[in-house]
PAZA-352330 format. One line per field, with one value per residue (C-alpha): residue in three letters; x, z, y. Coordinates in Angstrom, 1 decimal, decimal comma. Each point is the difference from the previous one (the first is absolute). Layout:
// residues N
residu: c(ALA / ...)
u: c(X / ...)
w: c(Z / ...)
v: c(Y / ...)
This chain:
// residues 144
residu: c(UNK / UNK / UNK / UNK / UNK / UNK / UNK / UNK / UNK / UNK / UNK / UNK / UNK / UNK / UNK / UNK / UNK / UNK / UNK / UNK / UNK / UNK / UNK / UNK / UNK / UNK / UNK / UNK / UNK / UNK / UNK / UNK / UNK / UNK / UNK / UNK / UNK / UNK / UNK / UNK / UNK / UNK / UNK / UNK / UNK / UNK / UNK / UNK / UNK / UNK / UNK / UNK / UNK / UNK / UNK / UNK / UNK / UNK / UNK / UNK / UNK / UNK / UNK / UNK / UNK / UNK / UNK / UNK / UNK / UNK / UNK / UNK / UNK / UNK / UNK / UNK / UNK / UNK / UNK / UNK / UNK / UNK / UNK / UNK / UNK / UNK / UNK / UNK / UNK / UNK / UNK / UNK / UNK / UNK / UNK / UNK / UNK / UNK / UNK / UNK / UNK / UNK / UNK / UNK / UNK / UNK / UNK / UNK / UNK / UNK / UNK / UNK / UNK / UNK / UNK / UNK / UNK / UNK / UNK / UNK / UNK / UNK / UNK / UNK / UNK / UNK / UNK / UNK / UNK / UNK / UNK / UNK / UNK / UNK / UNK / UNK / UNK / UNK / UNK / UNK / UNK / UNK / UNK / UNK)
u: c(-63,9 / -2,6 / -1,6 / -3,0 / 0,4 / -3,0 / 0,2 / -0,1 / -2,8 / 2,0 / -0,1 / -3,8 / -0,3 / 2,5 / -1,8 / -3,4 / 1,4 / 1,6 / -3,4 / -1,7 / 2,7 / -0,3 / -3,8 / 0,4 / 2,3 / -2,6 / -2,6 / 2,1 / 0,8 / -3,7 / -0,9 / 2,6 / -0,7 / -3,7 / -2,0 / 1,5 / -2,6 / 0,6 / -1,1 / 2,7 / 2,6 / -1,0 / 1,0 / 3,6 / 2,4 / 0,6 / 3,7 / -0,8 / -2,8 / 2,3 / 2,5 / -2,7 / -1,2 / 3,5 / 0,8 / 0,9 / -2,7 / 2,0 / -0,2 / -3,5 / 1,4 / 3,2 / -2,1 / -2,4 / 2,9 / 1,3 / -3,3 / -1,6 / 3,4 / 0,3 / -3,5 / 0,6 / 3,3 / -1,6 / -2,7 / 2,7 / 2,0 / -3,1 / -0,5 / 3,7 / 1,0 / 3,6 / -1,2 / -0,7 / 3,7 / 0,0 / -3,2 / 1,1 / 3,2 / -2,0 / -2,1 / 3,1 / 1,5 / -3,2 / -0,1 / 3,7 / -0,7 / -3,1 / 1,1 / 3,4 / -1,6 / -2,2 / 2,8 / 2,8 / -1,5 / -3,1 / 1,9 / -2,9 / 1,8 / 0,6 / -3,7 / -1,7 / 2,7 / 2,4 / -2,8 / -1,3 / 2,9 / -1,2 / -2,7 / 1,9 / 3,0 / -2,3 / -1,5 / 3,5 / 1,1 / -3,0 / 0,4 / 3,7 / -1,0 / -2,8 / 2,5 / 2,8 / -2,5 / -1,5 / 3,5 / 0,9 / -3,2 / 0,9 / 3,5 / -1,5 / -2,3 / -3,2 / -1,0 / 0,5)
w: c(-10,7 / 0,5 / -3,4 / -0,4 / -2,8 / -1,4 / 1,1 / -2,5 / -0,2 / 2,1 / 2,9 / -0,1 / -0,3 / 2,9 / 2,2 / -0,6 / 0,7 / 3,2 / 1,0 / -0,6 / 1,9 / 3,0 / 0,0 / 0,2 / 3,0 / 1,7 / -0,7 / 1,6 / 3,0 / 0,6 / -0,5 / 2,4 / 2,8 / -0,3 / -2,1 / 0,7 / 1,6 / 2,3 / -2,8 / -2,3 / 2,8 / 0,5 / -3,6 / 0,7 / 0,9 / 3,8 / -0,4 / -2,2 / 2,4 / 2,9 / -1,9 / -0,8 / 3,6 / 1,4 / -2,2 / 2,0 / 0,5 / -1,7 / -3,2 / -0,9 / 0,1 / -2,0 / -2,5 / -0,3 / -0,6 / -2,7 / -1,9 / 0,5 / -0,7 / -3,2 / -1,0 / 0,8 / -1,9 / -3,0 / 0,0 / 0,3 / -2,9 / -2,2 / 1,1 / -1,0 / 3,4 / 1,2 / 3,6 / -1,4 / 0,3 / 3,8 / 0,6 / -2,1 / 2,1 / 3,3 / -1,4 / -1,0 / 3,5 / 1,6 / -2,3 / 0,7 / 3,7 / 0,0 / -2,5 / 1,6 / 3,4 / -1,5 / -1,9 / 2,6 / 3,5 / -0,4 / -2,2 / -2,4 / -2,4 / 2,7 / 1,0 / -3,4 / -2,3 / -2,4 / -2,5 / 2,6 / -0,9 / -3,6 / 0,7 / 2,5 / -2,4 / -2,9 / 2,3 / 0,9 / -3,7 / -1,2 / 2,8 / -0,9 / -3,6 / 0,8 / 2,1 / -2,6 / -2,9 / 1,7 / 0,8 / -3,7 / -1,0 / 2,1 / -1,5 / -3,5 / 0,9 / -0,4 / 3,5 / 1,8)
v: c(79,6 / 2,7 / -0,2 / -2,4 / -2,4 / -1,9 / -3,7 / -2,8 / -2,6 / -2,5 / 2,5 / 0,0 / -3,8 / -0,5 / 2,6 / -1,6 / -3,5 / 1,4 / 1,4 / -3,3 / -1,9 / 2,3 / -0,2 / -3,8 / 0,5 / 2,2 / -2,6 / -2,8 / 2,2 / 0,7 / -3,6 / -1,2 / 2,4 / 0,9 / -2,4 / -3,5 / -2,1 / -3,0 / -2,3 / 1,5 / -0,4 / -3,6 / -0,8 / 0,9 / -2,8 / 0,0 / 1,0 / 3,0 / 1,1 / -0,2 / 2,1 / 2,6 / 0,0 / 0,5 / 3,0 / 3,1 / 2,6 / 2,7 / -2,0 / 1,4 / 3,6 / -0,8 / -1,9 / 2,9 / 2,4 / -2,3 / -0,4 / 3,4 / 1,6 / -1,9 / 1,0 / 3,7 / -0,1 / -1,6 / 2,7 / 2,7 / -1,7 / 0,2 / 3,6 / 0,5 / 1,2 / -0,4 / -0,8 / -3,5 / -0,8 / 0,7 / -1,9 / -3,0 / 0,1 / -0,1 / -2,8 / -1,9 / 0,4 / -1,3 / -3,0 / -0,8 / 0,3 / -2,2 / -2,6 / -0,2 / -0,7 / -2,7 / -1,6 / 0,2 / 0,5 / -2,2 / -2,5 / -0,2 / -2,4 / -2,6 / 0,1 / 0,3 / -1,4 / 1,8 / 0,7 / 2,5 / 2,3 / 0,6 / 2,6 / 2,0 / 0,2 / 1,0 / 2,8 / 1,2 / 0,0 / 1,9 / 2,6 / 0,4 / 0,5 / 2,5 / 2,1 / 0,0 / 0,5 / 3,1 / 1,3 / -0,4 / 1,7 / 2,9 / 0,1 / 0,0 / 2,9 / -2,1 / 0,9 / 3,2)
Protein backbone atom coordinates (compact mmCIF):
# COMPACT_ATOMS: atom_id res chain seq x y z
CA UNK A 1 0.00 0.00 0.00
CA UNK A 2 1.51 3.34 -1.03
CA UNK A 3 -1.02 5.62 0.60
CA UNK A 4 -0.34 6.70 4.15
CA UNK A 5 -3.13 6.03 6.61
CA UNK A 6 -3.37 7.72 9.98
CA UNK A 7 -2.45 5.18 12.68
CA UNK A 8 -4.79 4.53 15.58
CA UNK A 9 -4.01 5.35 19.22
CA UNK A 10 -2.87 1.81 19.94
CA UNK A 11 -0.08 2.28 17.38
CA UNK A 12 1.30 5.26 19.30
CA UNK A 13 1.03 3.47 22.64
CA UNK A 14 2.80 0.38 21.30
CA UNK A 15 5.48 2.50 19.58
CA UNK A 16 6.22 4.41 22.79
CA UNK A 17 6.30 1.19 24.83
CA UNK A 18 8.70 -0.32 22.27
CA UNK A 19 10.92 2.75 22.62
CA UNK A 20 10.93 2.48 26.42
CA UNK A 21 11.59 -1.28 26.29
CA UNK A 22 14.54 -0.79 23.94
CA UNK A 23 15.93 2.06 26.04
CA UNK A 24 15.95 -0.38 28.96
CA UNK A 25 17.86 -2.83 26.77
CA UNK A 26 20.49 -0.21 25.94
CA UNK A 27 20.77 0.63 29.66
CA UNK A 28 21.41 -3.03 30.57
CA UNK A 29 23.94 -3.41 27.75
CA UNK A 30 25.86 -0.34 28.94
CA UNK A 31 25.69 -1.48 32.57
CA UNK A 32 26.93 -4.97 31.75
CA UNK A 33 29.83 -3.97 29.54
CA UNK A 34 30.91 -0.53 30.75
CA UNK A 35 29.63 0.34 34.20
CA UNK A 36 29.67 -2.91 36.17
CA UNK A 37 32.11 -2.59 39.04
CA UNK A 38 33.98 -5.41 40.75
CA UNK A 39 31.72 -4.93 43.77
CA UNK A 40 28.66 -5.47 41.57
CA UNK A 41 30.21 -8.59 40.05
CA UNK A 42 31.00 -9.93 43.53
CA UNK A 43 27.25 -9.91 44.33
CA UNK A 44 26.57 -12.52 41.61
CA UNK A 45 26.47 -16.20 42.54
CA UNK A 46 29.75 -17.90 41.50
CA UNK A 47 28.07 -20.08 38.83
CA UNK A 48 26.41 -17.08 37.21
CA UNK A 49 29.63 -15.06 37.29
CA UNK A 50 31.49 -17.96 35.65
CA UNK A 51 28.83 -18.11 32.94
CA UNK A 52 29.16 -14.36 32.31
CA UNK A 53 32.96 -14.53 32.25
CA UNK A 54 32.94 -17.46 29.82
CA UNK A 55 30.67 -15.69 27.33
CA UNK A 56 32.19 -15.31 23.86
CA UNK A 57 33.79 -11.98 22.96
CA UNK A 58 31.47 -11.53 19.97
CA UNK A 59 28.53 -11.40 22.37
CA UNK A 60 29.08 -7.71 23.15
CA UNK A 61 28.64 -6.84 19.46
CA UNK A 62 25.61 -9.03 18.85
CA UNK A 63 24.02 -7.69 22.04
CA UNK A 64 24.74 -4.13 20.82
CA UNK A 65 23.13 -4.87 17.43
CA UNK A 66 20.10 -6.27 19.23
CA UNK A 67 19.53 -3.36 21.62
CA UNK A 68 20.65 -0.43 19.48
CA UNK A 69 18.83 -1.93 16.50
CA UNK A 70 15.67 -2.18 18.59
CA UNK A 71 16.11 1.40 19.77
CA UNK A 72 16.65 2.72 16.23
CA UNK A 73 13.71 0.69 14.93
CA UNK A 74 11.49 2.08 17.68
CA UNK A 75 12.49 5.63 16.76
CA UNK A 76 11.80 4.86 13.10
CA UNK A 77 8.41 3.40 14.04
CA UNK A 78 7.54 6.59 15.92
CA UNK A 79 8.71 8.57 12.87
CA UNK A 80 6.45 6.31 10.77
CA UNK A 81 9.30 5.08 8.58
CA UNK A 82 9.07 1.68 6.88
CA UNK A 83 12.76 1.02 7.52
CA UNK A 84 11.65 0.12 11.07
CA UNK A 85 10.59 -3.30 9.77
CA UNK A 86 14.08 -4.11 8.45
CA UNK A 87 15.83 -2.86 11.59
CA UNK A 88 13.41 -4.73 13.89
CA UNK A 89 14.18 -7.83 11.80
CA UNK A 90 17.92 -7.33 12.24
CA UNK A 91 17.44 -6.80 15.98
CA UNK A 92 15.31 -9.96 16.19
CA UNK A 93 17.97 -11.98 14.37
CA UNK A 94 20.65 -10.72 16.78
CA UNK A 95 18.42 -11.56 19.77
CA UNK A 96 17.74 -15.07 18.48
CA UNK A 97 21.46 -15.63 17.87
CA UNK A 98 22.55 -14.36 21.28
CA UNK A 99 19.77 -15.87 23.38
CA UNK A 100 19.99 -19.14 21.46
CA UNK A 101 23.68 -19.32 22.23
CA UNK A 102 23.08 -18.61 25.93
CA UNK A 103 20.24 -21.11 26.19
CA UNK A 104 21.66 -23.97 24.14
CA UNK A 105 25.42 -23.65 23.74
CA UNK A 106 26.15 -22.35 27.23
CA UNK A 107 23.35 -24.45 28.80
CA UNK A 108 22.20 -21.55 30.96
CA UNK A 109 19.28 -23.48 32.50
CA UNK A 110 21.57 -26.24 33.82
CA UNK A 111 23.85 -23.69 35.47
CA UNK A 112 21.35 -21.11 36.74
CA UNK A 113 18.17 -23.16 36.90
CA UNK A 114 15.09 -23.31 34.65
CA UNK A 115 13.81 -19.95 35.93
CA UNK A 116 16.75 -18.35 34.09
CA UNK A 117 14.92 -19.05 30.80
CA UNK A 118 12.03 -16.70 31.64
CA UNK A 119 13.69 -13.39 30.75
CA UNK A 120 15.35 -14.59 27.52
CA UNK A 121 12.01 -16.00 26.35
CA UNK A 122 10.25 -12.71 27.20
CA UNK A 123 12.92 -10.79 25.24
CA UNK A 124 12.47 -13.11 22.25
CA UNK A 125 8.67 -12.84 22.39
CA UNK A 126 8.75 -9.04 22.53
CA UNK A 127 11.24 -8.87 19.64
CA UNK A 128 9.00 -11.14 17.55
CA UNK A 129 6.00 -8.96 18.40
CA UNK A 130 7.87 -5.74 17.50
CA UNK A 131 8.92 -7.17 14.14
CA UNK A 132 5.49 -8.45 13.15
CA UNK A 133 3.71 -5.38 14.53
CA UNK A 134 5.92 -3.08 12.45
CA UNK A 135 5.33 -5.32 9.42
CA UNK A 136 1.57 -5.04 10.00
CA UNK A 137 1.88 -1.27 10.42
CA UNK A 138 3.58 -1.11 7.03
CA UNK A 139 0.83 -3.24 5.44
CA UNK A 140 -1.81 -0.96 6.98
CA UNK A 141 -0.07 2.10 5.54
CA UNK A 142 0.73 3.55 8.96
CA UNK A 143 4.41 3.70 8.12
CA UNK A 144 5.93 4.48 4.74
